[in-house]
C-alpha positions, 0 to 999 in steps of 0.5 A: 621857746627859749634858745641861746640866741636869746642870749649874749655875753656881756661885757664882764663876762656875764650872760644878758637876757632879753626880758619881757613884761607881758601884755596885761601884767602890772608891775609897781616898783623899780626893775634893773636889766643887765639886757634888752628889755620888752614892756607891753605891760604896764609898769610904774615905778622906774626902769634902768637897762643896760641895753635896749628898752623896747615899749610895745604899742599897749605898754605903758611906763609912769616913772624915769627910764634909763636905757642903751636906746630906746624904740617907743610905740605905747605911752610913756609919762615920765622922764627919759635918759637914753645914752644912744638912740631915742625912736617915738614911732608914730604911736608913741605918746611921750609927756616928760623930758627926754636926754638923748644923744640922737632922736627920732620922731615919726609922723603920729608919735605925740611929743609933749615935754623938752629935749637935751642931746647931744653933748649933755648926754656925753658929759654924762656917760663920761661922768658914770665911766670916771665914777666906774674906774675910780673903785677898780683904780681905788683897789688897786693902789 
């Protein structure tokens, strides 16, 4: 059921796992994941994933989402910030603002809100990288 193929090495040498919020499960709160996450249940809160977010057709998120890439088939009410590709599939219902580098919307998807693409995300990523490097540089000095 669980095997080593479900984990991959992170840039820091630790292992990243694939996380799952199953159908019929509701979480009220924030989730932080070092790897990918799949949500088939309901989350009311914030998702912060360093990997890919997959929202299944019966999945619901009410809140903020931050991730590397996103495949959305379910419902999101809130804002989505993605550093690479956001894909709204045919069954997706999205209400809120999207900040992403690339956006794909399949016919049938429902998107209500605003979208910022490209340069805005690159500027955000550069600011995050500067913040991550800065503490390391301070330790050396």
